[in-house]
C-alpha positions in Angstrom: 158.4 -86.4 74.7 157.8 -83.6 77.4 154.8 -85.4 78.6 156.8 -88.6 78.9 159.4 -87.0 80.7 156.5 -85.3 83.1 155.1 -88.7 83.8 158.5 -90.3 84.4 159.5 -87.6 86.7 156.8 -88.6 89.3 156.2 -92.3 88.2 159.8 -93.4 88.8 159.8 -91.8 92.4 156.5 -93.6 93.1 157.8 -96.8 92.0 161.1 -96.3 94.0 159.2 -95.6 97.1 156.9 -98.5 97.0 159.9 -101.0 95.8 161.9 -99.6 99.1 159.2 -100.6 101.2 158.3 -103.9 99.7 162.0 -104.8 100.0 162.5 -103.8 103.5 159.5 -105.6 104.6 160.2 -108.8 102.7 163.9 -108.8 104.0 162.7 -108.3 107.7 164.4 -104.8 107.9 161.2 -102.9 108.5 163.3 -100.7 110.8 164.8 -99.0 107.6 161.6 -97.2 107.1 162.1 -95.2 110.1 165.1 -93.6 108.5 163.6 -93.2 105.3 160.5 -91.6 106.8 162.8 -89.0 108.4 164.7 -88.6 105.1 161.4 -87.8 103.4 160.7 -84.8 105.9 164.3 -83.5 105.3 163.6 -83.8 101.5 160.7 -81.4 102.0 163.1 -79.0 103.3 165.7 -79.2 100.4 163.1 -79.0 97.9 161.7 -75.7 99.1 165.3 -74.5 99.7 165.9 -75.7 95.8 163.2 -73.3 94.9 164.8 -70.5 96.6 168.4 -71.0 95.5 167.9 -72.7 91.9 165.2 -70.5 90.6 165.5 -67.3 92.6 169.1 -67.4 92.9 169.0 -66.5 96.7 171.0 -68.6 99.6 169.3 -69.1 102.9 171.5 -70.7 105.8 168.4 -70.4 108.1 166.2 -73.0 107.0 167.2 -75.4 110.0 165.8 -72.4 112.1 162.6 -72.7 110.1 162.4 -76.5 110.6 162.7 -76.1 114.4 160.4 -73.2 114.5 157.6 -75.3 113.2 158.5 -78.3 115.3 158.9 -76.5 118.7 155.7 -74.4 118.1 153.7 -77.6 117.6 155.5 -79.4 120.4 154.9 -76.7 123.0 151.1 -76.3 122.1 150.4 -79.8 122.2 152.3 -80.7 125.5 151.6 -77.6 127.7 148.5 -77.7 129.5 145.9 -74.9 129.2 143.7 -73.4 131.7 140.5 -72.1 130.2 137.1 -71.2 131.4 134.7 -74.1 130.7 132.6 -72.1 128.0 135.7 -71.4 126.2 136.7 -74.9 126.3 133.6 -76.3 125.2 133.5 -73.9 122.2 137.1 -74.5 121.2 136.8 -78.3 121.6 133.5 -78.2 119.3 135.8 -76.3 116.7 138.7 -78.8 117.1 141.1 -76.5 118.5 141.8 -78.1 121.9 141.3 -81.7 123.2 141.9 -83.6 126.5 145.1 -85.8 126.5 147.3 -87.6 128.9 150.7 -86.4 130.0 153.7 -88.4 130.4 152.6 -89.6 133.9 148.9 -90.3 132.6 147.3 -87.2 134.0 144.5 -85.7 131.8 145.3 -82.3 130.6 143.7 -79.7 128.1 146.2 -79.0 125.3 145.9 -77.5 121.6 144.9 -80.1 119.0 147.7 -81.1 116.6 145.7 -79.4 113.5 145.4 -76.2 115.3 149.1 -76.4 116.5 150.1 -77.1 112.9 148.3 -73.8 111.6 149.8 -71.9 114.6 153.3 -72.9 113.6 152.7 -72.0 110.0 151.3 -68.6 110.9 154.2 -68.0 113.1 156.8 -69.1 110.3 155.1 -66.8 107.9 155.2 -63.9 110.2 159.0 -64.6 110.8 159.9 -65.1 107.4 158.3 -62.0 106.4 160.1 -60.2 109.3 163.6 -61.6 108.1 162.9 -61.6 104.2 161.3 -58.1 103.8 164.3 -55.9 104.5 166.9 -58.2 103.4 165.5 -59.4 99.9 165.2 -55.8 98.6 169.0 -55.7 98.4 171.3 -57.6 96.6 174.3 -60.0 96.8 174.5 -62.4 99.9 172.6 -60.3 102.4 169.7 -62.9 102.6 172.6 -65.7 103.6 174.0 -63.3 106.1 170.7 -62.5 107.7 169.3 -66.0 107.9 172.6 -67.3 109.4 172.3 -64.7 112.1 168.6 -65.7 112.6 169.5 -69.5 112.8 172.3 -68.6 115.4 169.7 -66.7 117.5 167.1 -69.3 117.3 169.4 -72.0 118.3 171.1 -70.1 121.1 167.5 -69.2 122.4 166.2 -72.5 122.2 169.6 -74.1 123.9 169.3 -71.7 126.8 165.7 -71.5 127.5 164.1 -73.9 130.1 160.6 -73.3 128.6 161.8 -75.2 125.4 163.5 -77.7 127.4 166.9 -76.2 127.0 169.5 -78.8 125.7 167.2 -81.6 126.3 164.5 -80.3 124.0 160.8 -81.2 124.3 159.8 -84.8 124.5 156.3 -86.6 124.9 154.8 -85.0 121.9 151.7 -86.7 121.0 150.7 -88.5 117.8 148.7 -86.8 115.3 145.6 -88.7 114.7 143.9 -88.4 111.2 140.3 -89.6 111.7 141.2 -92.7 113.4 142.6 -94.4 110.3 146.1 -93.2 110.6 148.2 -91.6 113.5 151.4 -89.6 112.8 153.5 -91.1 115.3 156.7 -93.5 115.6 154.9 -96.5 116.9 156.0 -99.8 115.3 152.5 -100.7 114.0 152.2 -97.6 112.3 155.6 -97.5 110.7 154.2 -98.3 107.1 151.6 -95.8 107.1 153.9 -93.1 108.4 156.4 -94.0 105.7 153.9 -93.5 102.9 152.5 -90.4 104.5 155.9 -88.9 104.6 156.9 -89.8 101.1 153.4 -88.6 99.9 154.2 -85.3 101.4 157.5 -85.3 99.6 156.2 -86.1 96.1 153.3 -83.9 96.6 155.8 -80.9 97.4 157.8 -82.0 94.3 154.3 -81.9 92.3 153.4 -78.5 93.5 156.7 -77.0 93.0 157.1 -78.3 89.6 153.8 -76.6 88.8 154.8 -73.4 90.5 158.2 -73.0 88.5 156.3 -73.6 85.2 153.7 -70.9 86.1 154.1 -67.0 85.6 155.8 -66.8 89.1 158.2 -69.4 88.1 159.0 -67.6 84.8 159.8 -64.1 86.8 162.0 -66.4 89.2 164.0 -67.4 86.3 164.3 -64.1 84.9 165.7 -62.9 88.3 168.1 -65.9 88.5 169.4 -65.1 85.1 169.8 -61.4 85.4 167.9 -59.7 88.1 168.6 -56.0 86.7 167.0 -56.9 83.2 164.1 -58.6 84.9 163.4 -55.5 86.9 163.7 -53.4 83.6 160.9 -55.8 82.2 158.6 -54.9 84.9 159.1 -57.9 87.2 158.7 -56.8 90.9 162.0 -58.6 92.1 161.8 -58.0 95.5 158.1 -59.4 95.7 159.1 -62.5 94.0 162.0 -63.3 95.9 160.2 -62.5 99.1 157.3 -64.8 98.0 159.8 -67.7 97.0 161.6 -67.3 100.6 158.2 -67.4 102.3 157.1 -70.7 100.3 160.4 -72.3 101.4 160.3 -71.4 104.9 156.8 -72.8 105.3 157.7 -76.0 103.5 160.4 -76.3 106.2 158.1 -75.5 109.1 155.6 -78.0 107.8 158.2 -80.6 107.7 159.3 -79.8 111.3 155.8 -80.1 112.6 155.6 -83.7 110.7 158.9 -84.8 112.0 158.3 -83.7 115.7 155.0 -85.5 115.8 156.7 -88.8 114.2 159.7 -88.6 116.6 157.5 -87.7 119.6 159.9 -84.8 120.3 162.4 -82.3 118.9 165.7 -81.0 120.1 167.7 -77.6 119.5 170.4 -79.5 117.4 167.7 -79.2 114.4 168.3 -75.2 114.4 172.0 -75.8 114.4 174.0 -73.8 111.7 175.5 -77.0 110.4 172.1 -78.5 109.8 171.3 -75.3 107.7 174.6 -75.6 105.9 173.9 -79.4 105.2 170.5 -78.4 103.5 172.5 -76.0 101.3 174.8 -78.8 100.4 172.1 -81.3 99.6 170.6 -78.9 97.3 174.0 -78.4 95.6 174.5 -82.0 95.5 171.2 -82.5 93.7 171.7 -79.9 91.2 170.3 -76.6 92.5 167.2 -76.2 90.4 166.7 -79.5 89.2 164.0 -80.7 91.7 164.2 -84.5 90.7 167.7 -84.5 91.1 167.5 -82.6 94.8 165.0 -85.1 95.8 167.2 -88.2 94.8 170.5 -87.0 96.2 168.7 -85.7 99.4 166.8 -88.8 100.0 170.0 -91.0 99.3 172.5 -89.0 101.2 170.3 -88.4 104.2 169.2 -91.9 104.5 172.6 -93.2 104.7 173.6 -90.7 107.2 170.8 -91.5 109.4 171.9 -95.3 109.0 175.3 -94.3 110.0 176.5 -96.0 107.1 179.9 -94.4 107.0 180.4 -94.1 110.8 182.6 -91.3 111.9 183.9 -90.7 108.4 180.2 -89.4 107.4 181.0 -85.9 106.9 184.3 -86.7 105.1 182.3 -89.1 102.7 179.5 -86.5 102.3 182.1 -83.8 101.4 183.8 -85.9 98.9 180.6 -87.0 97.1 179.4 -83.1 97.4 182.9 -82.1 95.6 182.6 -84.8 93.0 178.9 -83.7 92.0 179.7 -80.1 91.9 182.7 -80.6 89.9 181.4 -83.2 87.2 177.8 -82.9 87.3 176.9 -79.3 88.4 173.4 -79.9 87.2 172.9 -83.0 89.4 173.6 -86.6 88.9 170.4 -87.1 87.0 171.3 -84.9 84.3 174.1 -86.8 82.8 172.3 -90.1 83.5 169.5 -88.9 81.4 171.7 -87.9 78.7 173.3 -91.4 78.6 170.0 -92.9 78.5 168.8 -90.7 75.5 172.1 -91.4 73.7 171.6 -95.1 74.3 168.1 -94.8 72.9 169.3 -92.9 69.9 172.3 -95.5 69.2 170.4 -98.4 68.9 167.8 -97.5 66.1 171.1 -96.0 64.3 172.9 -99.3 64.6 170.0 -101.2 63.4 169.8 -98.8 60.4 173.4 -99.1 59.6 173.3 -102.9 59.9 170.3 -103.0 57.4 172.1 -100.9 55.1 175.1 -103.1 55.1 173.0 -106.1 54.5 171.5 -104.5 51.5 
């Protein structure tokens, strides 16, 4: 039974992803894939946050800032021209760290290659996450939430008021990320389907990695911290280190999603680091059931896609709030939990009914 549930956890999302793409293409609505691709990158952020909130019991209100930190780092490095000596340029080009690309005006310039920019974004996010998380995660209560909220506000204001980062306009003209010539991470129409599957492949891979992580020794330590931190510490669990590691993992996932989304959109703006964006991530995790990773994936994908499609118009926030209240009130473990109980009850009811009918006939 456990094996069946594990297979279904990944098989059903895979089938849903394929079915959505086939249906959208057959109906002539391929443009739906653009919003679905962005929804997948936001799903990666919420899955990482679900690890921190649902399993480590810590609340972060700064994951929008980590998303923007990754995206802005990659955008700056891949659009700002470099001035290097010829020898250094040849060496770095051979290593795949820099390349010649055209700017918006068609002028060739030397810039950092997207893979190197991606690595730099993750390293910067790692350093910032350690800097923010190390002093606060040793404390208890909601110190992390307050610290990350302050961090997010700082990042937002810096991005909004700094000309180097494009100020309120953000950074545009970010080049696509070519993967060996067969696939390019970009928003062009001819690459729409490939980008859709790449994004959802990243989201499902994140789900797989986090599911394996929470079933490991580290995951059991997080569960102990979530249930009773004092008792976990008394049993020898390094609570501060475990919480910091969970925070770093979730921050790195947010930064990676920010890099991918930036190359897909061809730019990024300061609104991605806004406080309301981070609050929305927290709300999506709550709507999916905190530690219920499949529920978080389903709720985040559905609600984010509808928001990006502007399905509710000016009432988007009101509808989102109503759905959140309903889920938290009647299905605190996520919408998939009562659905699973109903399906299990139906599966047990049918054999019992047949057995009763057989006995009645006898």
